[in-house]
N, C-alpha and C positions, 0 to 999 in steps of 0.2 A: 830231772828229766825220764832219768831211764826208768823210775816208779809208773810215772807218766805213762810210759808207752807199753810197758808188763800193763797197768790194767785197760790199757785202753783196745790190749791184743786180747786178754782171754775177757772183756766184756763184749768183743766182737764174735771171738771163736765161743763163747758161752749162746750168745743168740741165735748165732748160727747152727749151734746143736739142739740147743731147747726146737728149733722152728723146724730142724731133719725132722726128728726122732718124735715130735708131740703136735704140732700145726699143722704142716705138710698132712699128715694118716690120716688127720681127724677131718679134713679138709676134701680127701679122697672121699672118707667115710658118708661126709655128710654130700656130696654131688650122687653118690652110689645110690644112697635112698634115696635123695630129691629126683632119681630116673626109673627108680623102682616106684616111687608112689607115682609119679608120671604116669608108667605104666600101666599103674592099676586103675587111676580114673582113665585112661582110656579106653581101657577093658570096660568095665561101668557103661560110661559113656556108648560104647558099641552094644552090650547090653540091651541097653535100653531104648537106640534107635532098633536092632531089630524086632523087643516086642512091640513098640511101636507101628512100623511097616509091618508083621505077624494081622497084627488087632486091623492093619485099615486093609490089610488084602484078606480077609475073612469077611468084613464089610459089603468088600469091593466084589466079593464071591458072592454076598446073600444078595446084594442087589444086585447083580448081573443076572443070579436065579431067580430073582422075581420080576425084573423085567421081560429075561423068553416066558416065563407066565401070564402073565398081562397080553402080548403080543400073540400069544397063543390065543387065548382067547379070544383078543379083538380080530384076530382072524376070524375064528369060529361065529362071529357076527356079524364079520361084511357077508361072510359064504350065506347065512343065513339069510341076511337082509337082500345079498342078492338075490337068493331065489323065489325071496317074495314079491319084490321088483319084477323078474321075468315071470312069475305067475300071472302078473296083473297085465305086463304088456307082452308084445313081441320083442327075443331078444337074441341072439345067436348060441348063450351057454342055455337056452332052456330047456327045462328034463321035461321030458315026454314019457 
């Protein structure tokens, strides 16, 4: 019976010691590596989204410039048509 108790206690102590010295540090290391990898993935995702945002911003600004140019052209054409109409009929904005 005494041998059984000694065998039981040594197996519990040996298992506990191996868990404390080998398993627990590896587990902490694995958790730390996982968090580091997660941060790297987040940084990569942020850089991808930032790149997409900058590209869409450039496209938006170019479209806005194009819109402003066409708006100026159209306003010039409208003014030109108004002048032509005023020469043919009586109008308040007639150039004399």
